[in-house]
C-alpha beads as a LAMMPS data file, in Angstrom:
LAMMPS data file: protein, C-alpha beads

301 atoms
300 bonds

1 atom types
1 bond types

-500.0 500.0 xlo xhi
-500.0 500.0 ylo yhi
-500.0 500.0 zlo zhi

Masses

1 110.0

Atoms # bond

1 1 1 -79.186 -192.742 422.246
2 1 1 -76.496 -190.040 422.062
3 1 1 -78.492 -187.663 419.862
4 1 1 -75.606 -185.314 419.116
5 1 1 -73.488 -188.259 418.019
6 1 1 -76.365 -189.517 415.858
7 1 1 -76.611 -186.078 414.241
8 1 1 -72.874 -186.119 413.594
9 1 1 -73.198 -189.506 411.892
10 1 1 -76.132 -188.285 409.787
11 1 1 -74.245 -185.172 408.621
12 1 1 -71.135 -187.212 407.823
13 1 1 -73.127 -189.705 405.734
14 1 1 -74.683 -186.858 403.738
15 1 1 -71.411 -184.994 403.219
16 1 1 -69.343 -188.074 402.340
17 1 1 -72.020 -189.761 400.260
18 1 1 -72.189 -193.181 401.897
19 1 1 -72.407 -194.986 405.209
20 1 1 -69.118 -196.783 404.528
21 1 1 -67.244 -193.529 403.973
22 1 1 -68.789 -192.013 407.095
23 1 1 -67.881 -195.084 409.131
24 1 1 -64.249 -194.836 408.025
25 1 1 -64.114 -191.068 408.637
26 1 1 -65.672 -191.294 412.094
27 1 1 -63.752 -194.495 412.951
28 1 1 -66.969 -196.383 413.587
29 1 1 -68.044 -199.797 412.392
30 1 1 -70.646 -199.897 409.612
31 1 1 -73.321 -201.494 411.868
32 1 1 -72.884 -198.688 414.419
33 1 1 -73.437 -196.057 411.702
34 1 1 -76.617 -197.819 410.580
35 1 1 -77.839 -198.033 414.162
36 1 1 -77.307 -194.313 414.775
37 1 1 -79.202 -193.406 411.605
38 1 1 -82.099 -195.696 412.510
39 1 1 -82.321 -194.292 416.031
40 1 1 -82.218 -190.709 414.746
41 1 1 -85.085 -191.520 412.401
42 1 1 -87.020 -193.080 415.270
43 1 1 -86.458 -189.943 417.356
44 1 1 -87.609 -187.455 414.707
45 1 1 -90.374 -189.792 413.582
46 1 1 -89.571 -189.733 409.885
47 1 1 -87.368 -191.432 407.301
48 1 1 -84.395 -189.199 406.500
49 1 1 -82.749 -191.041 403.615
50 1 1 -83.519 -193.192 400.635
51 1 1 -80.905 -195.936 400.725
52 1 1 -79.959 -198.060 397.731
53 1 1 -76.792 -199.946 396.853
54 1 1 -75.825 -197.278 394.275
55 1 1 -77.256 -194.011 395.527
56 1 1 -78.101 -192.198 398.720
57 1 1 -80.573 -189.308 398.691
58 1 1 -82.384 -187.272 401.317
59 1 1 -86.114 -187.373 401.865
60 1 1 -88.078 -184.177 402.402
61 1 1 -87.692 -184.705 406.160
62 1 1 -83.960 -185.247 405.720
63 1 1 -83.595 -181.983 403.801
64 1 1 -85.469 -180.234 406.602
65 1 1 -83.442 -181.820 409.397
66 1 1 -79.941 -181.511 407.885
67 1 1 -79.346 -177.759 408.480
68 1 1 -80.737 -178.043 412.012
69 1 1 -78.348 -180.897 412.776
70 1 1 -75.448 -178.789 411.545
71 1 1 -76.558 -175.918 413.761
72 1 1 -76.794 -178.208 416.793
73 1 1 -73.320 -179.593 416.183
74 1 1 -71.866 -176.095 415.829
75 1 1 -73.558 -175.007 419.058
76 1 1 -72.257 -178.076 420.852
77 1 1 -68.727 -177.337 419.654
78 1 1 -68.993 -173.741 420.872
79 1 1 -70.173 -174.896 424.301
80 1 1 -67.339 -177.395 424.672
81 1 1 -64.788 -174.773 423.677
82 1 1 -66.194 -172.281 426.193
83 1 1 -65.986 -174.613 429.171
84 1 1 -62.804 -176.141 430.556
85 1 1 -62.981 -179.078 432.926
86 1 1 -60.307 -178.952 435.643
87 1 1 -60.967 -182.499 436.775
88 1 1 -60.551 -184.819 433.813
89 1 1 -60.329 -188.043 435.815
90 1 1 -62.206 -190.938 434.152
91 1 1 -65.745 -191.398 435.381
92 1 1 -69.002 -193.010 434.367
93 1 1 -70.506 -196.472 433.867
94 1 1 -68.890 -199.088 431.623
95 1 1 -70.696 -202.278 430.592
96 1 1 -68.231 -205.085 429.934
97 1 1 -68.907 -208.521 428.474
98 1 1 -66.690 -211.581 428.880
99 1 1 -66.993 -215.329 429.139
100 1 1 -67.981 -216.746 432.503
101 1 1 -64.671 -218.549 432.946
102 1 1 -62.486 -215.529 432.151
103 1 1 -64.696 -213.249 434.219
104 1 1 -64.422 -215.451 437.282
105 1 1 -60.771 -216.413 436.892
106 1 1 -59.180 -213.106 435.892
107 1 1 -61.442 -210.208 434.948
108 1 1 -63.267 -209.685 438.260
109 1 1 -60.025 -209.122 440.173
110 1 1 -58.679 -206.900 437.388
111 1 1 -61.818 -204.743 437.497
112 1 1 -61.518 -204.429 441.273
113 1 1 -58.009 -203.063 440.725
114 1 1 -59.227 -200.719 437.969
115 1 1 -62.045 -199.121 439.960
116 1 1 -59.672 -198.788 442.906
117 1 1 -57.438 -196.738 440.654
118 1 1 -60.348 -194.784 439.132
119 1 1 -63.081 -194.481 441.804
120 1 1 -65.232 -192.327 439.516
121 1 1 -65.808 -195.323 437.224
122 1 1 -68.354 -198.063 437.865
123 1 1 -68.364 -201.422 436.072
124 1 1 -71.324 -203.559 435.017
125 1 1 -69.934 -207.029 434.219
126 1 1 -71.988 -209.206 431.878
127 1 1 -70.757 -212.802 432.007
128 1 1 -72.047 -214.329 428.777
129 1 1 -70.777 -217.394 426.945
130 1 1 -71.834 -216.097 423.551
131 1 1 -70.870 -213.311 421.167
132 1 1 -72.757 -210.154 422.088
133 1 1 -73.965 -207.410 419.779
134 1 1 -72.230 -204.349 421.204
135 1 1 -74.731 -201.848 419.838
136 1 1 -77.974 -203.713 420.535
137 1 1 -76.926 -204.789 424.032
138 1 1 -75.274 -201.493 424.973
139 1 1 -71.907 -203.095 425.685
140 1 1 -68.968 -200.696 425.876
141 1 1 -66.284 -203.363 425.671
142 1 1 -66.202 -207.125 425.149
143 1 1 -63.348 -209.532 425.779
144 1 1 -63.253 -212.078 422.954
145 1 1 -61.039 -215.082 422.217
146 1 1 -60.779 -215.644 418.477
147 1 1 -58.503 -216.376 415.538
148 1 1 -61.156 -215.213 413.091
149 1 1 -62.442 -211.894 414.401
150 1 1 -65.349 -210.231 412.602
151 1 1 -63.774 -207.582 410.294
152 1 1 -66.641 -205.196 411.063
153 1 1 -65.648 -204.785 414.711
154 1 1 -63.005 -202.503 416.183
155 1 1 -60.587 -204.371 418.409
156 1 1 -57.387 -204.006 420.345
157 1 1 -55.328 -207.138 420.777
158 1 1 -54.435 -207.928 424.365
159 1 1 -52.654 -211.266 424.675
160 1 1 -52.761 -214.927 423.690
161 1 1 -55.226 -217.369 425.204
162 1 1 -53.381 -220.660 425.708
163 1 1 -54.887 -223.987 426.693
164 1 1 -53.535 -226.925 428.675
165 1 1 -54.453 -230.590 428.808
166 1 1 -54.989 -231.708 432.380
167 1 1 -56.606 -234.250 434.692
168 1 1 -56.928 -234.774 438.425
169 1 1 -54.517 -236.977 440.409
170 1 1 -57.462 -239.264 441.216
171 1 1 -58.225 -239.835 437.513
172 1 1 -54.576 -240.564 436.742
173 1 1 -54.381 -243.149 439.515
174 1 1 -56.872 -245.249 437.557
175 1 1 -55.842 -244.365 433.987
176 1 1 -52.336 -244.228 432.475
177 1 1 -51.335 -240.697 431.517
178 1 1 -51.305 -240.103 427.743
179 1 1 -47.804 -239.867 426.283
180 1 1 -48.762 -238.552 422.845
181 1 1 -51.815 -236.624 421.715
182 1 1 -53.053 -239.691 419.839
183 1 1 -53.463 -241.428 423.212
184 1 1 -56.316 -239.034 424.059
185 1 1 -58.660 -241.084 421.911
186 1 1 -58.474 -243.770 424.611
187 1 1 -59.424 -241.403 427.433
188 1 1 -62.695 -239.936 428.662
189 1 1 -62.298 -236.386 427.376
190 1 1 -64.487 -233.634 428.808
191 1 1 -65.344 -231.258 425.980
192 1 1 -66.668 -227.763 425.408
193 1 1 -69.920 -227.537 423.475
194 1 1 -68.636 -224.813 421.127
195 1 1 -64.840 -225.233 421.028
196 1 1 -63.294 -228.613 420.220
197 1 1 -66.429 -230.658 420.809
198 1 1 -65.058 -233.673 418.920
199 1 1 -61.626 -232.623 417.633
200 1 1 -58.662 -231.138 419.530
201 1 1 -55.886 -229.380 417.610
202 1 1 -52.204 -229.360 418.602
203 1 1 -48.728 -228.503 417.491
204 1 1 -46.565 -231.553 418.263
205 1 1 -42.956 -232.015 417.137
206 1 1 -43.308 -229.047 414.795
207 1 1 -46.392 -230.437 413.066
208 1 1 -50.098 -229.612 413.238
209 1 1 -52.020 -232.567 414.641
210 1 1 -55.761 -233.007 415.115
211 1 1 -57.062 -235.729 417.405
212 1 1 -60.675 -236.973 417.631
213 1 1 -61.910 -237.016 421.232
214 1 1 -65.044 -238.139 423.006
215 1 1 -66.347 -238.384 426.534
216 1 1 -69.430 -238.542 428.693
217 1 1 -69.503 -234.892 429.833
218 1 1 -69.775 -231.779 427.677
219 1 1 -70.586 -228.251 428.832
220 1 1 -71.109 -224.860 427.230
221 1 1 -68.750 -223.028 429.577
222 1 1 -65.302 -223.856 430.885
223 1 1 -65.923 -223.383 434.620
224 1 1 -68.190 -226.428 434.667
225 1 1 -65.573 -228.501 432.844
226 1 1 -62.956 -227.371 435.369
227 1 1 -65.055 -228.613 438.286
228 1 1 -65.784 -231.923 436.574
229 1 1 -62.088 -232.396 435.824
230 1 1 -61.096 -231.661 439.419
231 1 1 -63.706 -234.216 440.523
232 1 1 -61.880 -236.897 438.534
233 1 1 -64.299 -237.265 435.631
234 1 1 -61.719 -237.242 432.856
235 1 1 -59.188 -235.294 430.800
236 1 1 -59.963 -231.737 429.710
237 1 1 -58.534 -228.986 427.557
238 1 1 -58.859 -225.869 429.698
239 1 1 -57.684 -222.279 429.275
240 1 1 -54.468 -221.671 431.181
241 1 1 -55.919 -218.492 432.739
242 1 1 -58.365 -220.761 434.550
243 1 1 -56.434 -223.997 435.150
244 1 1 -53.040 -222.484 435.997
245 1 1 -53.544 -222.004 439.737
246 1 1 -55.037 -225.489 440.113
247 1 1 -52.026 -227.010 438.341
248 1 1 -49.604 -225.079 440.527
249 1 1 -51.288 -226.184 443.759
250 1 1 -51.497 -229.834 442.665
251 1 1 -55.271 -230.122 442.242
252 1 1 -54.710 -230.791 438.538
253 1 1 -51.838 -232.409 436.646
254 1 1 -50.773 -230.937 433.329
255 1 1 -50.420 -233.549 430.588
256 1 1 -48.683 -233.643 427.211
257 1 1 -46.453 -230.666 427.982
258 1 1 -44.574 -231.210 424.712
259 1 1 -47.757 -230.626 422.682
260 1 1 -49.186 -227.107 422.385
261 1 1 -52.968 -226.859 421.960
262 1 1 -54.059 -224.343 419.369
263 1 1 -53.751 -220.789 420.691
264 1 1 -56.369 -218.072 420.328
265 1 1 -55.897 -214.322 420.382
266 1 1 -57.551 -212.297 423.103
267 1 1 -59.101 -208.992 422.038
268 1 1 -60.812 -206.041 423.633
269 1 1 -63.654 -205.238 421.211
270 1 1 -65.541 -201.938 421.202
271 1 1 -67.836 -199.978 418.918
272 1 1 -66.023 -196.736 418.130
273 1 1 -62.649 -194.992 418.321
274 1 1 -64.215 -191.575 417.814
275 1 1 -65.055 -189.489 420.897
276 1 1 -64.128 -192.387 423.141
277 1 1 -65.036 -191.685 426.795
278 1 1 -61.988 -191.228 428.992
279 1 1 -63.161 -194.128 431.169
280 1 1 -63.139 -196.521 428.211
281 1 1 -59.781 -195.254 426.959
282 1 1 -58.299 -195.678 430.433
283 1 1 -59.745 -199.192 430.660
284 1 1 -58.225 -200.207 427.327
285 1 1 -54.812 -198.922 428.369
286 1 1 -55.168 -200.722 431.696
287 1 1 -56.090 -204.049 430.059
288 1 1 -53.141 -203.888 427.648
289 1 1 -50.766 -203.596 430.612
290 1 1 -52.689 -206.065 432.791
291 1 1 -52.773 -208.820 430.161
292 1 1 -49.401 -208.707 428.331
293 1 1 -48.115 -211.210 425.775
294 1 1 -47.003 -213.522 428.590
295 1 1 -49.608 -212.953 431.312
296 1 1 -49.089 -213.818 434.963
297 1 1 -51.172 -216.973 434.767
298 1 1 -48.817 -218.525 432.193
299 1 1 -45.635 -217.910 434.180
300 1 1 -44.350 -221.166 435.635
301 1 1 -46.614 -223.428 433.581

Bonds

1 1 1 2
2 1 2 3
3 1 3 4
4 1 4 5
5 1 5 6
6 1 6 7
7 1 7 8
8 1 8 9
9 1 9 10
10 1 10 11
11 1 11 12
12 1 12 13
13 1 13 14
14 1 14 15
15 1 15 16
16 1 16 17
17 1 17 18
18 1 18 19
19 1 19 20
20 1 20 21
21 1 21 22
22 1 22 23
23 1 23 24
24 1 24 25
25 1 25 26
26 1 26 27
27 1 27 28
28 1 28 29
29 1 29 30
30 1 30 31
31 1 31 32
32 1 32 33
33 1 33 34
34 1 34 35
35 1 35 36
36 1 36 37
37 1 37 38
38 1 38 39
39 1 39 40
40 1 40 41
41 1 41 42
42 1 42 43
43 1 43 44
44 1 44 45
45 1 45 46
46 1 46 47
47 1 47 48
48 1 48 49
49 1 49 50
50 1 50 51
51 1 51 52
52 1 52 53
53 1 53 54
54 1 54 55
55 1 55 56
56 1 56 57
57 1 57 58
58 1 58 59
59 1 59 60
60 1 60 61
61 1 61 62
62 1 62 63
63 1 63 64
64 1 64 65
65 1 65 66
66 1 66 67
67 1 67 68
68 1 68 69
69 1 69 70
70 1 70 71
71 1 71 72
72 1 72 73
73 1 73 74
74 1 74 75
75 1 75 76
76 1 76 77
77 1 77 78
78 1 78 79
79 1 79 80
80 1 80 81
81 1 81 82
82 1 82 83
83 1 83 84
84 1 84 85
85 1 85 86
86 1 86 87
87 1 87 88
88 1 88 89
89 1 89 90
90 1 90 91
91 1 91 92
92 1 92 93
93 1 93 94
94 1 94 95
95 1 95 96
96 1 96 97
97 1 97 98
98 1 98 99
99 1 99 100
100 1 100 101
101 1 101 102
102 1 102 103
103 1 103 104
104 1 104 105
105 1 105 106
106 1 106 107
107 1 107 108
108 1 108 109
109 1 109 110
110 1 110 111
111 1 111 112
112 1 112 113
113 1 113 114
114 1 114 115
115 1 115 116
116 1 116 117
117 1 117 118
118 1 118 119
119 1 119 120
120 1 120 121
121 1 121 122
122 1 122 123
123 1 123 124
124 1 124 125
125 1 125 126
126 1 126 127
127 1 127 128
128 1 128 129
129 1 129 130
130 1 130 131
131 1 131 132
132 1 132 133
133 1 133 134
134 1 134 135
135 1 135 136
136 1 136 137
137 1 137 138
138 1 138 139
139 1 139 140
140 1 140 141
141 1 141 142
142 1 142 143
143 1 143 144
144 1 144 145
145 1 145 146
146 1 146 147
147 1 147 148
148 1 148 149
149 1 149 150
150 1 150 151
151 1 151 152
152 1 152 153
153 1 153 154
154 1 154 155
155 1 155 156
156 1 156 157
157 1 157 158
158 1 158 159
159 1 159 160
160 1 160 161
161 1 161 162
162 1 162 163
163 1 163 164
164 1 164 165
165 1 165 166
166 1 166 167
167 1 167 168
168 1 168 169
169 1 169 170
170 1 170 171
171 1 171 172
172 1 172 173
173 1 173 174
174 1 174 175
175 1 175 176
176 1 176 177
177 1 177 178
178 1 178 179
179 1 179 180
180 1 180 181
181 1 181 182
182 1 182 183
183 1 183 184
184 1 184 185
185 1 185 186
186 1 186 187
187 1 187 188
188 1 188 189
189 1 189 190
190 1 190 191
191 1 191 192
192 1 192 193
193 1 193 194
194 1 194 195
195 1 195 196
196 1 196 197
197 1 197 198
198 1 198 199
199 1 199 200
200 1 200 201
201 1 201 202
202 1 202 203
203 1 203 204
204 1 204 205
205 1 205 206
206 1 206 207
207 1 207 208
208 1 208 209
209 1 209 210
210 1 210 211
211 1 211 212
212 1 212 213
213 1 213 214
214 1 214 215
215 1 215 216
216 1 216 217
217 1 217 218
218 1 218 219
219 1 219 220
220 1 220 221
221 1 221 222
222 1 222 223
223 1 223 224
224 1 224 225
225 1 225 226
226 1 226 227
227 1 227 228
228 1 228 229
229 1 229 230
230 1 230 231
231 1 231 232
232 1 232 233
233 1 233 234
234 1 234 235
235 1 235 236
236 1 236 237
237 1 237 238
238 1 238 239
239 1 239 240
240 1 240 241
241 1 241 242
242 1 242 243
243 1 243 244
244 1 244 245
245 1 245 246
246 1 246 247
247 1 247 248
248 1 248 249
249 1 249 250
250 1 250 251
251 1 251 252
252 1 252 253
253 1 253 254
254 1 254 255
255 1 255 256
256 1 256 257
257 1 257 258
258 1 258 259
259 1 259 260
260 1 260 261
261 1 261 262
262 1 262 263
263 1 263 264
264 1 264 265
265 1 265 266
266 1 266 267
267 1 267 268
268 1 268 269
269 1 269 270
270 1 270 271
271 1 271 272
272 1 272 273
273 1 273 274
274 1 274 275
275 1 275 276
276 1 276 277
277 1 277 278
278 1 278 279
279 1 279 280
280 1 280 281
281 1 281 282
282 1 282 283
283 1 283 284
284 1 284 285
285 1 285 286
286 1 286 287
287 1 287 288
288 1 288 289
289 1 289 290
290 1 290 291
291 1 291 292
292 1 292 293
293 1 293 294
294 1 294 295
295 1 295 296
296 1 296 297
297 1 297 298
298 1 298 299
299 1 299 300
300 1 300 301
């Protein structure tokens, strides 16, 4: 726990009268504020506040701790003002979470480029096909694909995650290629356990179309579906960041090019804008440039 930061959160909550107001002032999410308060109470070994929906009041321990927290924050500010750091290059450890497919297809190479540019930074990549709790799991930044992002998180939009419908040449030798999205119902469709398990959504001829699909292979992460598709098992909807190179080299054939599968926004999600480490700020700026609105993997598709 960053104890000084926890003290700052505690003082802000007291002075502003609520956790919500403190979260807005400090540019933190509400869950992060709650976590800092809980960890500060664990550290001092006492409850500091009485919390109700209408009123916030300090306990005896809170009244005792408050002036000491203010003194510590003032001392910290004096120390920072007295010392100048000539070398302000980003440094430190960053824990990053992303899906397995995006991590393998794009993020690993991007992080190699980033640490080459900033050798004082080290990266701990967590490849997880689930939504992580940034605070509980000590994640500095998560890459998320979503059109319905949790309003409690702080995020910076990066680019658009597009999908493509594809199959292997071997599969298409034995099955006629679909001409319209409705034809997919007659194919063995390989599906993702969490996204489009039984229904694929498209924009076709200016209209929104949803098509029921089914098949004999489903998986909870896209890399497995990619391998099964390349092995000729069926038709799949795969992210273009993953399938693009295999389409360009002929291992996969893109189908239904006139129909656009539903897009998802790609975000960099993090816990706080306040006192952001230079390494994290540099990483965010790097990712915005690395993954623009039309990323490299979509060029030529």
